[in-house]
C-alpha positions as CSV (number, residue, x, y, z in Angstrom):
1,M,-108.0,-49.4,64.1
2,S,-104.3,-49.2,63.3
3,S,-104.2,-45.6,64.4
4,V,-105.9,-46.4,67.7
5,R,-103.6,-49.4,68.2
6,L,-100.6,-47.1,67.5
7,L,-101.9,-44.6,70.0
8,L,-102.4,-47.3,72.6
9,E,-99.0,-48.8,72.0
10,T,-97.4,-45.4,72.1
11,G,-99.2,-44.7,75.4
12,E,-98.0,-48.0,76.9
13,M,-94.5,-47.2,75.7
14,H,-94.6,-43.8,77.4
15,M,-96.0,-45.5,80.6
16,S,-93.1,-48.0,80.4
17,L,-90.5,-45.3,79.9
18,R,-92.0,-43.4,82.9
19,R,-91.8,-46.6,85.0
20,I,-88.2,-47.2,83.9
21,G,-87.4,-43.6,84.6
22,G,-89.0,-43.9,88.1
23,L,-87.0,-47.0,88.8
24,G,-83.8,-45.3,87.7
25,F,-84.6,-42.3,89.9
26,F,-85.3,-44.6,92.8
27,F,-81.9,-46.4,92.4
28,A,-80.2,-43.0,91.9
29,I,-81.6,-41.9,95.2
30,C,-80.7,-45.2,97.0
31,F,-77.3,-45.8,95.5
32,G,-76.2,-42.4,94.2
33,M,-75.7,-41.3,97.8
34,V,-72.8,-43.7,98.1
35,A,-70.0,-41.4,96.8
36,P,-66.9,-42.9,95.2
37,A,-63.6,-42.9,97.2
38,R,-61.8,-39.6,97.1
39,A,-58.0,-39.7,97.0
40,A,-55.4,-36.9,97.0
41,L,-51.7,-37.1,96.6
42,I,-50.5,-34.7,99.2
43,S,-48.1,-31.8,98.5
44,G,-46.9,-28.7,100.3
45,W,-44.6,-30.5,102.8
46,A,-42.5,-28.5,105.2
47,T,-41.0,-28.9,108.7
48,E,-42.0,-27.1,111.9
49,G,-39.8,-24.1,112.8
50,G,-37.6,-24.6,115.8
51,T,-38.0,-28.4,115.9
52,N,-36.1,-29.7,113.0
53,G,-32.7,-29.9,114.6
54,G,-30.9,-28.7,111.4
55,G,-32.7,-31.0,109.0
56,T,-34.6,-29.8,105.9
57,V,-37.6,-30.9,103.9
58,T,-37.7,-30.6,100.1
59,D,-41.2,-30.8,98.6
60,G,-41.7,-32.6,95.2
61,P,-41.0,-33.3,92.5
62,G,-44.8,-33.6,92.1
63,A,-47.6,-34.3,94.5
64,G,-47.1,-37.1,97.0
65,A,-43.3,-36.8,97.1
66,F,-40.8,-35.1,99.2
67,S,-37.4,-35.8,100.8
68,T,-35.6,-34.9,104.0
69,S,-31.9,-34.4,104.9
70,A,-30.2,-36.1,107.8
71,P,-31.4,-34.2,110.9
72,T,-29.5,-33.9,114.2
73,G,-32.7,-33.8,116.1
74,N,-36.4,-34.1,115.5
75,L,-37.6,-33.6,111.9
76,T,-41.4,-33.1,111.5
77,P,-42.7,-33.0,107.9
78,R,-46.3,-31.9,107.8
79,A,-48.8,-30.9,105.0
80,L,-52.4,-29.7,104.9
81,L,-55.0,-31.8,103.1
82,P,-56.9,-30.2,100.1
83,S,-60.1,-30.4,102.2
84,T,-61.3,-31.5,105.6
85,L,-62.4,-35.1,105.7
86,T,-64.9,-36.4,108.2
87,L,-66.0,-39.8,109.4
88,T,-69.7,-39.2,109.3
89,N,-71.4,-42.6,109.1
90,L,-70.6,-46.0,110.6
91,G,-68.1,-47.7,108.3
92,D,-66.6,-44.5,106.8
93,Q,-62.8,-44.7,106.4
94,I,-59.9,-42.3,106.0
95,T,-56.5,-43.7,105.1
96,L,-53.0,-42.3,105.0
97,S,-50.6,-44.4,103.0
98,G,-47.3,-44.1,101.2
99,Q,-43.7,-45.2,101.0
100,V,-40.6,-44.1,102.7
101,A,-37.1,-45.1,101.6
102,M,-34.5,-44.9,104.4
103,A,-30.9,-44.0,103.7
104,G,-27.6,-44.2,105.6
105,S,-26.2,-46.9,107.8
106,L,-28.8,-46.5,110.6
107,G,-31.9,-45.8,108.5
108,I,-34.4,-43.1,109.4
109,N,-33.7,-43.3,113.1
110,G,-30.7,-44.7,115.0
111,N,-32.1,-44.6,118.5
112,D,-35.7,-43.8,118.5
113,S,-38.9,-43.9,116.5
114,F,-40.8,-43.1,113.3
115,R,-44.4,-41.7,113.6
116,F,-47.1,-41.0,111.1
117,W,-50.3,-39.0,111.9
118,L,-53.7,-38.0,110.6
119,L,-54.5,-34.6,112.2
120,N,-57.0,-31.9,113.0
121,S,-55.7,-28.4,113.5
122,N,-58.6,-27.9,115.9
123,G,-59.0,-24.2,114.8
124,N,-55.4,-23.3,115.5
125,P,-53.5,-21.2,113.0
126,T,-51.8,-23.4,110.4
127,G,-49.4,-20.8,109.1
128,T,-47.6,-20.6,105.8
129,I,-44.5,-22.2,104.3
130,N,-41.3,-20.2,104.0
131,A,-38.2,-21.9,102.6
132,G,-39.5,-25.3,103.6
133,V,-40.5,-24.3,107.2
134,W,-44.0,-23.7,108.6
135,T,-44.1,-20.2,110.1
136,G,-47.0,-18.4,111.9
137,D,-48.5,-21.7,112.9
138,T,-49.5,-23.1,116.3
139,I,-48.4,-26.7,116.8
140,T,-50.1,-27.3,120.2
141,G,-53.7,-28.0,120.8
142,W,-54.1,-30.3,117.7
143,L,-56.2,-33.4,117.6
144,G,-55.9,-36.7,115.7
145,Y,-54.3,-40.1,115.7
146,G,-50.8,-41.3,115.1
147,V,-48.7,-44.5,115.1
148,E,-45.2,-44.8,116.5
149,I,-43.0,-47.6,115.2
150,G,-40.5,-47.7,118.1
151,N,-36.7,-48.3,118.0
152,L,-36.2,-49.0,114.4
153,N,-32.8,-50.5,114.9
154,A,-33.4,-52.3,118.2
155,T,-35.7,-55.1,119.3
156,N,-36.7,-53.7,122.6
157,G,-39.0,-50.8,121.5
158,T,-42.8,-50.5,121.4
159,N,-45.3,-49.7,118.7
160,V,-47.9,-47.2,120.0
161,I,-51.2,-45.9,118.8
162,S,-51.8,-42.5,120.2
163,G,-54.8,-40.0,120.2
164,R,-54.4,-36.3,120.9
165,L,-56.1,-34.7,123.9
166,T,-58.1,-31.6,123.6
167,G,-56.0,-28.6,124.6
168,N,-52.8,-30.7,124.6
169,T,-49.6,-28.9,125.5
170,G,-47.2,-30.9,123.2
171,G,-46.7,-30.4,119.5
172,W,-48.9,-32.4,117.1
173,F,-45.9,-34.7,116.4
174,S,-45.2,-35.3,120.1
175,N,-46.5,-38.0,122.6
176,T,-46.8,-35.1,125.1
177,G,-50.4,-34.3,125.6
178,A,-51.5,-37.5,123.9
179,Y,-53.1,-40.6,125.3
180,T,-52.3,-44.2,124.5
181,V,-54.9,-46.3,122.6
182,Q,-52.6,-49.3,122.3
183,S,-49.0,-50.2,123.1
184,V,-47.3,-53.5,122.0
185,G,-43.8,-54.7,121.8
186,N,-41.8,-54.4,118.6
187,G,-39.8,-57.5,117.8
188,S,-38.7,-56.5,114.4
189,H,-35.2,-55.2,113.6
190,L,-35.6,-52.7,110.8
191,A,-32.4,-52.4,108.8
192,A,-31.3,-49.7,106.3
193,P,-31.1,-48.8,103.6
194,A,-34.6,-50.1,103.0
195,T,-38.0,-49.0,101.6
196,Y,-41.1,-49.4,103.7
197,N,-44.8,-49.1,102.9
198,F,-46.9,-47.5,105.7
199,N,-50.7,-47.3,106.1
200,L,-52.9,-45.7,108.8
201,T,-56.6,-46.3,108.5
202,L,-59.3,-44.8,110.6
203,T,-62.8,-46.3,110.6
204,K,-65.9,-45.1,112.3
205,V,-67.4,-47.9,114.4
206,A,-70.3,-48.1,116.8
207,T,-68.0,-47.9,119.9
208,G,-65.7,-45.1,118.6
209,V,-62.9,-44.9,116.1
210,Q,-60.9,-48.0,115.0
211,V,-57.2,-47.2,114.3
212,A,-55.4,-49.8,112.2
213,Y,-51.8,-49.6,110.8
214,T,-49.3,-51.5,108.8
215,F,-45.6,-51.0,108.3
216,A,-43.7,-53.3,106.0
217,D,-40.5,-53.3,104.0
218,T,-40.7,-54.1,100.3
219,G,-38.2,-57.0,100.7
220,G,-40.7,-59.0,102.8
221,N,-38.5,-59.1,105.9
222,V,-40.5,-56.9,108.2
223,N,-44.3,-56.8,108.4
224,I,-45.8,-55.0,111.4
225,S,-49.6,-54.5,111.8
226,N,-52.1,-54.0,114.5
227,S,-55.4,-52.2,115.3
228,A,-57.3,-50.9,118.3
229,I,-60.6,-49.1,118.9
230,D,-60.5,-45.7,120.7
231,T,-63.7,-45.7,122.7
232,G,-62.9,-42.4,124.3
233,T,-62.0,-43.8,127.8
234,G,-58.6,-42.3,127.6
235,N,-59.9,-38.9,126.7
236,G,-62.6,-38.0,129.2
237,G,-65.2,-40.2,127.5
238,V,-64.9,-38.8,123.9
239,V,-62.8,-39.8,121.0
240,S,-60.0,-37.5,119.9
241,T,-61.7,-36.4,116.6
242,T,-63.6,-37.6,113.5
243,S,-62.5,-34.8,111.2
244,F,-59.0,-34.4,109.7
245,N,-57.3,-31.7,107.7
246,A,-53.6,-32.5,107.8
247,A,-51.1,-35.3,107.8
248,G,-47.6,-35.5,109.3
249,F,-44.5,-37.5,110.2
250,L,-41.8,-37.5,112.9
251,E,-38.3,-38.6,112.3
252,N,-37.1,-38.7,115.9
253,T,-33.9,-37.9,117.7
254,S,-30.4,-39.0,116.7
255,S,-31.5,-39.9,113.1
256,G,-28.7,-41.4,111.2
257,G,-29.8,-40.8,107.6
258,A,-32.1,-39.0,105.2
259,A,-35.4,-40.3,103.8
260,T,-37.3,-40.0,100.6
261,Y,-41.1,-40.2,100.6
262,S,-43.3,-41.2,97.6
263,N,-47.0,-41.8,96.9
264,V,-48.1,-40.1,100.1
265,D,-51.9,-40.2,99.7
266,V,-55.0,-39.6,101.8
267,T,-58.1,-41.5,100.8
268,Y,-61.7,-41.1,102.0
269,T,-63.9,-44.1,101.5
270,P,-67.6,-43.9,102.5
271,F,-69.5,-46.9,103.8
272,V,-71.1,-49.1,101.1
273,P,-74.1,-51.2,102.1
274,E,-73.7,-55.0,102.1
275,P,-75.3,-56.8,99.0
276,A,-78.1,-58.2,101.2
277,M,-79.0,-54.6,102.2
278,L,-78.9,-53.5,98.6
279,S,-81.2,-56.4,97.6
280,L,-83.7,-55.4,100.3
281,I,-83.7,-51.8,99.2
282,A,-84.2,-52.9,95.6
283,A,-87.0,-55.3,96.5
284,S,-88.7,-52.5,98.4
285,G,-88.4,-50.2,95.4
286,C,-89.9,-52.8,93.1
287,A,-92.9,-53.3,95.5
288,L,-93.5,-49.5,95.6
289,L,-93.4,-49.3,91.8
290,S,-95.7,-52.3,91.4
291,A,-98.2,-50.7,93.8
292,R,-98.1,-47.5,91.7
293,R,-98.6,-49.4,88.5
294,R,-101.8,-51.1,89.9
295,R,-103.1,-47.7,91.0
296,N,-102.5,-46.3,87.5
297,V,-104.3,-49.3,85.9
């Protein structure tokens, strides 16, 4: 009898382990598809040839860090991402973030703007870096989204969210060939020297792509933020793009000082279902396993 009982108990144990294994497999299928956020500190920064106005970009030391000299015209640091990131499902997000320390009496710009972009080269040649300058690349025809913080040392500028048009004629860093998603007045006077945190987050929503940004100094004196949804109405009925393989900046004309960038990072965060949805999935799985158990019995 003891041998029979042992065999029965062993059989029940195996059945239980199989059920547990099945439950684990079910949850692995349901929840394992939600990948963790992927982040990459970006390196390989250089400026565009012919547009830097005499300024230079020095990459490093280490990923996510680079510095610029004081340009006499536009300075356009840009780097490629380690891989192409795509907003696939509703709720997926891609974020460009980092910190810029402005130097000099006028800060990063004396008379104009500071812009930061998430970009798609749109099949155009991206070139190579030679002595801190991109060569052999095509800067027109790019797609993506950018934010312009206007007139850093004046109070009469505007903050603009832009999307790039297909086949645009202006460089990726330019508002030429771009369409306006949002334009609001800038009432903040950004002083220098100062350090600012920047953030550009793109989220796939049902009506298009939501573009949100923040720009704030570490001293708590300036805190600019806004968001808008690109529904495609300014681009012939389609959004600019949902895939991105580069990031870039523009230090615009008549800059009065150099800048140091740190912790420049691009993060991809996939959509995670709400707890209520997870509970519903779990309950459905338990019901399926219970039905299977009854059939086995």
